[in-house]
C-alpha positions as CSV (number, residue, x, y, z in Angstrom):
1,M,-21.7,50.8,81.5
2,L,-23.1,48.5,78.9
3,G,-26.4,48.7,77.1
4,A,-28.4,51.7,78.0
5,P,-27.6,55.3,79.0
6,R,-27.7,56.3,82.7
7,S,-31.2,57.2,84.0
8,A,-32.2,60.8,84.6
9,A,-32.2,60.1,88.3
10,A,-28.5,59.1,88.1
11,G,-27.5,62.5,86.6
12,P,-26.8,63.8,83.1
13,W,-25.4,61.6,80.4
14,E,-21.6,61.7,80.3
15,A,-19.6,60.9,77.2
16,G,-17.2,58.2,77.6
17,R,-19.3,56.1,80.0
18,V,-21.4,54.3,77.4
19,Q,-20.2,51.4,75.3
20,W,-21.7,48.4,73.5
21,S,-20.2,45.0,72.8
22,P,-21.4,41.5,71.9
23,R,-22.7,39.7,75.0
24,S,-19.9,37.8,76.6
25,S,-22.0,34.7,77.0
26,E,-22.7,34.6,73.3
27,V,-19.0,34.9,72.5
28,V,-18.1,32.1,74.9
29,A,-20.9,29.9,73.5
30,T,-19.8,30.5,69.9
31,G,-16.3,29.6,70.8
32,V,-17.3,26.5,72.7
33,I,-19.4,25.2,69.9
34,G,-16.6,26.0,67.4
35,V,-14.2,23.9,69.5
36,A,-16.7,21.1,69.8
37,L,-17.1,21.1,66.0
38,A,-13.4,21.1,65.5
39,L,-13.2,18.0,67.7
40,A,-16.1,16.4,65.8
41,V,-14.0,16.6,62.6
42,L,-12.1,13.5,63.9
43,L,-15.3,11.5,64.0
44,V,-17.0,12.1,60.6
45,D,-16.3,10.9,57.1
46,P,-14.0,12.9,54.6
47,V,-16.9,14.9,53.1
48,G,-18.3,15.7,56.6
49,R,-14.8,16.8,57.7
50,V,-14.9,19.5,55.1
51,L,-18.4,20.7,56.2
52,V,-17.8,20.4,59.9
53,G,-14.3,21.8,59.7
54,G,-15.6,24.8,57.7
55,A,-18.3,25.4,60.3
56,A,-15.8,25.1,63.1
57,L,-13.5,27.7,61.5
58,L,-16.4,30.1,60.9
59,L,-17.6,29.9,64.5
60,L,-14.0,30.2,65.9
61,G,-13.4,33.2,63.7
62,L,-16.6,34.9,64.8
63,A,-15.7,34.3,68.5
64,G,-12.2,35.6,68.0
65,R,-13.4,38.7,66.2
66,D,-16.1,39.4,68.9
67,A,-13.5,38.9,71.7
68,L,-10.9,41.1,70.0
69,L,-13.1,44.0,69.1
70,R,-14.5,44.9,72.5
71,P,-16.0,47.4,72.9
72,R,-17.6,47.5,69.5
73,V,-19.1,50.9,69.8
74,H,-17.9,53.6,72.3
75,A,-19.5,57.0,72.9
76,G,-16.7,59.3,74.0
77,P,-16.2,63.1,74.3
78,D,-14.8,63.3,70.7
79,G,-17.7,61.4,69.1
80,V,-18.7,57.8,68.3
81,T,-15.8,55.2,67.9
82,V,-16.5,51.9,66.1
83,R,-13.9,49.2,66.3
84,A,-13.4,47.0,63.2
85,L,-10.8,44.6,62.0
86,S,-9.4,47.4,59.8
87,G,-9.0,49.7,62.8
88,P,-11.1,52.1,64.8
89,T,-13.3,54.7,63.1
90,T,-14.2,57.8,65.1
91,I,-17.1,60.1,63.8
92,P,-17.2,63.4,65.6
93,W,-20.5,64.4,67.3
94,P,-21.4,67.2,64.9
95,R,-21.0,64.9,61.9
96,V,-22.5,61.6,63.1
97,R,-26.0,60.6,61.8
98,V,-27.7,57.8,63.6
99,R,-30.6,55.7,62.1
100,V,-32.3,52.5,62.9
101,R,-33.4,50.5,59.9
102,T,-36.0,47.7,60.0
103,Q,-36.1,45.2,57.2
104,R,-38.3,42.1,56.7
105,R,-36.6,39.1,55.1
106,W,-37.9,35.6,55.0
107,G,-40.6,36.4,57.5
108,L,-38.2,37.8,60.0
109,R,-37.8,41.3,61.1
110,A,-34.2,42.6,61.5
111,R,-33.2,46.0,62.9
112,T,-29.8,47.5,62.3
113,L,-28.1,50.6,63.6
114,E,-26.5,52.9,60.8
115,L,-23.8,55.3,61.9
116,E,-22.9,57.7,59.0
117,D,-20.4,60.5,58.8
118,R,-22.2,63.4,57.1
119,A,-19.0,64.9,55.8
120,D,-17.5,61.6,54.4
121,D,-19.8,59.5,52.2
122,A,-17.4,56.6,52.5
123,V,-18.1,56.1,56.2
124,L,-21.2,54.1,56.8
125,V,-21.2,51.5,59.7
126,V,-24.1,49.1,59.9
127,L,-24.4,47.0,63.2
128,G,-26.9,44.5,64.3
129,R,-28.2,43.3,67.7
130,R,-25.6,40.6,67.9
131,E,-22.7,43.0,67.5
132,L,-24.1,45.6,69.9
133,G,-25.4,43.2,72.6
134,V,-28.7,45.1,72.8
135,D,-31.4,46.3,70.6
136,P,-30.2,48.9,68.0
137,E,-33.0,51.2,69.1
138,T,-31.6,51.4,72.6
139,V,-28.2,52.4,71.2
140,A,-29.7,55.0,68.9
141,E,-31.7,56.6,71.8
142,A,-28.5,56.8,73.9
143,L,-26.5,58.3,71.0
144,H,-29.3,60.8,70.3
145,A,-29.3,61.8,73.9
146,A,-25.6,62.4,73.6
147,G,-26.0,64.8,70.7
148,A,-25.9,62.7,67.6
149,G,-28.1,63.8,64.7
150,S,-30.7,61.8,62.8
């Protein structure tokens, strides 16, 4: 199940049934735009090739990363697992701290989900709406319902 926890009418929340990933449509759109920019490199001047080629590589890299790291966050019986390019990180339920931060920058409000290991100060994972596929507040509510601390 993606996005939100099961409703109370559907029964109690079960670990292992909730995960979050970037939206598939966004991953595909990013890849298609990246390919289009890569093809456009053939049509522009030398300076434009560098700029358009760089943008194409960036978008194709993002699409590849998002496709490879699915699901990005998984709530399982052992705790919360976050997949990253460096490998998965699992934070056990008793040690996980979940917070939602709201920042204002350049007139825009951005919300991020922070997952922190209380026992290991080196583990802090910050994820945004794009990486989760839903609002970070929705993920935080689901993780709190599963037993994560704040």
